[in-house]
N, C-alpha and C positions, 0 to 999 in steps of 0.2 A: 497693551498692544492688541489683545483680542478684541477689546471694545472698539479700538480704532479700525481694525480690519472689518468688523461687522458694519460699522458706519460707512466705510468706504464701499463695501459690497452693496449696501443699500443705495449709495450714490450711483453705482454702476447701473443698477436697475432703472434709476430715474433718468439718467442721461442716455441710456441705450447706446445707440451707435452714433449719436450726434457728435461725440467727442472726437471722432475720426474724420469728420468732414473737413475737406480741404487740406489734409495732411500730405497727400500724395498727388501726383499729376493726374488730372482728370482724364478719363477715357476719351479717345477721339471718337467723334460721331461715326456711327456705322460699324464700330468694332464688334459690338454684340451681334448685329445682324450678320456680319461676315462669318462669325463663329457658328451661326445656326445653319449656314448654307454650304460651307466648304469643309472638306475633311481636314481634321486637325493636322495631319501630316503634311498636306498640301500647304496649309497656312504657315507651318513652321519653315518649310523649305522655300517658301516665297520670300522669307526674310533675306535680304542681301547678305551674302557671306556665310549662310547656314548650309551645312551639308549633313546628310544622314550616314551614320556609321552602321547602325542596325536598329531594328525595332524588336522588342521582346514582349511576349504576351504576359498579361497578369489580369486576372479576373476583376472586372469593374474599372479597369484603367487601360490606358495606352502608355507604353513606356518606350521612350526614344533615347538613343545614345547619339549625340550630335557633335560636330565640330563647328566652331564659330570663328570667323576671321577677325582678329583683333590687331590693333596697332601695337607694335613693340613699345612705342613711346606715345602716350596719349597727348603729350604736349606738341609732338611733331609727328602726326599720323602718317605723313607721306614717307617717313623714313623706315619702311619695312613693316611686315606683318607676321603673325604666327597663328597657328590653329589652336584654339582653346577648346578643350573637351568639356561639354556640359551634358546633362541629362534632363529630360522632362518627364515627370510622372503626371500624365494628363487625366484629370477627373471630368471636368466640364468647364467651359469658359464662363459659366454663370457662377462659379465658385471662387472664393478667395484663392490667392496664390502665395505660397511660402518659398522664399529664396534661401536655399541652404548652401552652406559650404563648411567643410571640415577643416579648411585651411591647408590641406595636403592634396593627395590624389582624390579623384572622385570615384565612387563605386559605380560600376556598370551593372549592378544587380538592383532590381527594384527595391527601394527602401523608403520609409516614410518617417520624417522627424516627428517629435512630439507635437509641435505646433500644427503640423499638417494634419495629424490625427484629430487634434482638438477642433480645428475649424473645418474638417472634412473637405480639404482643398486640393489644389494642384501643387506640385512641387518642382521647382527648377533648382538643379544642383550644379555647382560650378567647381571645376578643378582649379586650384590655385596656380597662378602663372609660375613657370619654371619647374614645376613638377612634371615629369615626363608622362604622357607625350606633349604636354602643353608648354613646351620650352622653345623659345626662338632659336633659330640656327642661322648664323652663329649666335651664341648667348652673350649678350651684353649685360653683365650682372648688375650694372648700375641702374638698370631699368626694373630691378626687383625691389620695390619698396611698397609701403602701405598705401600711398596715394595711387600709384599705378594699378595696384590690385583693386582698390575701391573703384577706380575708373573702369576697370574691366566689368565689374558688377553693374555700374551705372549704365554702361553701353548695352549690356545684355537686357537690363530692365527696360530701357527705352525701346529696344527692338521688340520685346515680347509683351509689353504693356498694351500694345495695339490688339494683340490676340486675347490676352487675359486682362480685361478692363476693370475687374473688381479690385478690392483692396489687396495690397501686398504687405507681407511681413517678412523680415529677414531673420535668420536664425543660424546657429552653429554652436558646436561645443568645443571648449578648450581653445586651440588656435582658431577654430572656426568661430567661437564666441568673440574672440578678439577681432577677427575679420568683420563680423557683423557690426561691431561697435565702431570700427574705423570707417566702414562704409557709411554709417549714419553720421559720423563726424564730418566727412567730406561732402556727402550728398544728403543733407537732412530733409530735403523735400521729396525724396524718392519713395521711401517706405511709410506705411501707415503705423507700423509698430516694429519693435525689435525684441527678440527673446534670445539672450546670450547666456549660454551655460558655461560654468566653471572657467571663466575667462581671466587669466592672470593680467595684472596691471603693474608692471615694473617701472614705476615713475622715475626713481633715482637708482640707476643700475648698481652703483657701488654701496648702497645702503640696504642690506638684506637682513637686518636683525629680526624682522617680523617672522622669518622662517625659523630662526633659532628659538624664538618664543613659542612658535607652533610645536616644534618637536619636543620641547620641554613638557608639554601638557597633553598632547594628543593621546587618545585612548586611555589605557591604564598603565600604572607604573610597571606592573608585571609584564605587560606586552612590550613596553618600551625597553625594559631591561633584557628581555629575551632576544629581541631584534638586535639591540646594540651589541650583545655578547657574540652573536653569530658574525656580525659585521667585523668586529674587532678580531675575532678568531681567524677570519679569512685573511687578514693582514698579518697576523702573527705567523700563520702557516704559509706565508707568501711563497717561499722557496719550493716546497713540494707541490703546491697547487699551481704554481706557474709552470712547473714541468708538465703537469697534466694539461694545462692550457696550451702549451707548445705542441703536445701530441694531438690535441683536439684541433688546433689550427692547421697542422700539417695534414690531418685526415680530411678536413673540410676545405682546404685550399684557401685559408684566410691569410690576409696580409695586413700590415700595419703602417703603411707609408704615410698616410695622412696624420694619424695621431702621433707617430714618431717611433713607437716601439711596443712590443708586447707588454712590457712592464707598465707603461703608461695606460694601455688599454685595460690591463688587469685591475689596476687601482681605480680607474674610472668606473668600471663595472661594480666593484665592491662598494665604492662610496655612493653609488646609486641605490644600494640595497634597501636601506630603511625608507628612503623616499619612495622607491618603487612599491614597497609593500603597502604603504598608506594610499598611494595613488590608485592602486588597482584592487585592493582587498578591503574586506570589512574586519572590524575588531574581532569577530567570531573566528576568523581564519587564524588568528594568532595562536590558538590552542591546537592547531593541526601539527602533530609531531613530525609528519612526513614533509610538510612544507617548511617548518622551522624546528630544528632540533631543540629538544627541551633543555639539554645541557650542552652548551657549545664546547666546553673544554674537553668533555669525554666523547663528543661526537667523532665519527670517523671522517677522514678527508673527503670521502665520497659524499657523506651527508652534508658537509659544509659546501662542497662544490655544487651539489644538486640544488640546495636551497638558494644559493646565490644565482645559479643559472636559471632556475625557474622564475625568480622574481626580477632579476636584472637582465639576464641574457648575455652569455659570454661572447656572442657574435656582434654585439651592439656597436662596439667601437673599432671593429675591424673595418678595413676599406669597404668590404662587401656590405656591411651593415650600415655604414655611414652614407654610402653613395646616394641612395634614394632620398635621404633627408638633407642633402647639401643645401637646397634652398632654405630650409628652416634654419639651419645653423648659420647660413649667411645673413639671414634677417636678424637672428639673435645677436650676431656680431656687429650689425650695422644700425639697427633701430630698436628691436624688441627688448634687448637686454636678456640677462640670464641670472638665475639665483646663485649665490655662494653661501654655503652654510658651514658652521663649525662642528667639530666632532669631539666634544669634551670627554667622551667615554673612551677615546683611543689616544694612547700616548703618542707624542709627536714623532718619536723614533720610528713608528710604523707607517707614517704618512709622508710620502716623498713629494707629491705634486699637489695634493688638495683638489678641490673642485676646479677642474680645468676650464678656461674660458672657451666660448663657442668658436673663437678663431682657431683653436687647435683641431677642430673637427671639420674645417673647410680646407680643401686643397690649397697649397701655397700658390698655385698658379692663379687663384682668384683673390684679388686684393680686397681688403675690407677696411672701413673707417667708421667708427661709431659716431652716431648722431644723437647726443644726449637730449636734444630738444624735442625729438619726435614723440616720445611717450608723455612728456610733460604737456605738450600741446593737446594731445587727446584727453588726458586726465582733466586738464583745466576746462576744456570744452564740455566734457561729460558732467562735471560737477555743476556747471552753471547753465548748461543749455539742453540737457537731455530732455526729450519729450517722447512719451509713449515707449518707454524702454524698461525692460525687466532683466535683471541678472539673477541667476540661480547658482548657488555654490553648495558644496558638500562640506559638512562640519569637519570631517576627517581627511579632506583633500589638501595636501601641502600647497598646491597652486593657489588655493584661496587665501593664503596668508597675506598676499598682496593682491588686493581686489579693487574693482571699481566701486566708487562711492558717489552718492549724489548729495548736493547741498541745496540750499533754499532756492537757488535759481532754477533748478530742475522742476519740471511739471509732469505729473502722471508718470513718474519714474520710480523704480523700486529695486531694492537689493534684498533677497531672501536667502536663507541658509537651510538646507535639508539636514535634519539631525541624523547623525551616524553614517551619513553617506560619503562616498568617495568621489573620484573623478567622473563617475557616472550619474551624479546628482541631476534630478529633473523636477519638474513641477509636481509630478505624481508622488514624489518623496517628501514634499513639504508637509508641515502640520496642517490639520484639516482646514482651519480658517484661512491660512495663507494659500493653500492649494485651491480653495474655492475662489478666493479673491483673484489670484493670478490667472486662473482659467477664465474667469469672467472678463478680466482686462484683455486677455488675448482675443477672446471672442468679440469684444467691443471694438478693438482695433481692426479686426478683420471685417467689420461692417456687417455682421450677421444680425438677424432680427433680435429685437430687445427681449423677446421671450426666451430665446436661446441663451442670451447673455445672463438673464436672471437665473436660469437653471444651473449655470456654471459647471457644466459637464461636457466632456468631449463629444463632438457630434458624430464621430465615426467609431464603430466598435473596434476593439483591439484585435489586430491581426498578428498571429504568432510569427509569420514570415516577414510581413511588411514592416512591422513595428518592432524590430530588433532593438532592444535597449541596453545590450551589454556594452561595457566600457571597451572601446577599441584598444586592444592590447598592443602597446608599442614596447619592444624589448629594451628600452632605455629611457632616460629622463628627458621627456619632451612633453609640452602641453598638448 
C-alpha cells in the first residue's frame, strides 16, 4: 500500500492540474473581470433571489450570512418558494471555492472546513432544506429528499459560479459527507472534486450485521467490557433511574409525545450509550473514572446517571430534543435508513423496545414511507462512476461500519481510514503517506499550480478560531 501511494503521489506531480480539466462547468466570459471591479457584496446581492442577513468581520476574509430563494419543488419551480440560509466566506474570486454542508443547520459563525484550508479558498456553506429557518411554510414533507437537496446545491452553484469562476470542491462531514456524495451522484458535472468525511452508507436498511461486528472488535476488550457494564447497569436500575429522569423532565419542562413515553425515551438514551462513546470519544477516554465508572455494579445511581447523560444526553428523545432534528429522522425513515444493533451483553428481560426505528422520532402528523431503492442507487453509482472523490473514515467510528466503497469503474476515487480516530476523522489524521497523497489530490482537483500539488501541504496556515476541528457534539445517535 505504501509503495502504491508513493507511486500515485509521483503521478500527481506529473499530471499537475491537468486531471481536473473539464470536470466542472467552465467560467462564463467576463466573470473574472467583474470580480476585479465590483465589491463582492454587490456581486452577491446582484444574484436574483439573494438577500443579505448580515455581514460579519473576520481578518483576511469577508463573511456573509444570506438567504437565497429556492423552489420548494425543483421539478415544479412555479409551485412555491422558500428562503434557504447560506453563508459565504469570501477570500478572493481568483481562489478555488469549497461548497460545504453539514447536512443540518448552517453555522452563522465564520468557519473553514479542512479542504478550504488546504486550498486556501472561498467557502460557500448551505443549510439543509427543512432545517429551520430554511423550511417551506407550509411544509410539504414529501419535498424533503436527497434529490431535492442536491438540486438546491446545484442551483446555488450555478448562481455563484459566475462570481467564483475557479475550480469548486464539495465537502461535508457525517450527514454532510452523505450530502456531498448525493450531490455528486445527481450533478456529476458541477464539482471538480469531492471530499466526504465519515459518511455512512446504509445500502440495505434491514441488514446491519456490520455494526455488530464493529462493536465486537472496536478498541480493547477492557474498554468494551467497561462500557457494556455501565449500559447494562443503567437498565438493571431502570426503576430508580427513571424516577430521577421524571424529576429531571419535570424540572426542565420535557415532554415525550413523539416517542410515546418517558420509558421509551429512557431506553433509547441508554441504548445509545456505547455507540455514543465511540462516536465522540477516543480510546484513551475509556480510562476516565469520572466519565465511565470503573465498577458499574458498585457505582452509585448518580454515577451511572451522569455517565449516561454525559455520553448520550437524557434530553435527546424528549420532544424538545427531537424537534430540531425532525428533518433528519424523516429522511432516515424515508430514504437514508438507520442502524439496528444487538446487545448480547444485556439479558432480554432488561430490553423492552430495542433500537427504535426513526419513524418513532417523527411526529405522527408527518407520514413516512421508506424507499429502499434510494441508497442502493447511490451506492451503485459511486462504485461504478465515482470521479475525483475521496472518503475519509475514523477507525473507531461506528458510522464507518457501513461505508462507501469504490470498484474498478471508479476513477481517481479513494477511501481512507484514519487510525484511532472517531467521528471527527480528517485528512490530517491519516497516516503520513495517505495524508500527503490525499492533500495532493485535493490540491490538484482545486486546480492550483503543480508546484503546490507536489508540496502536498495545506496552502493556508491553521487558524485556531476559523479551523475548528472538534466533533460536532450531538446528544443522541445521529450521523
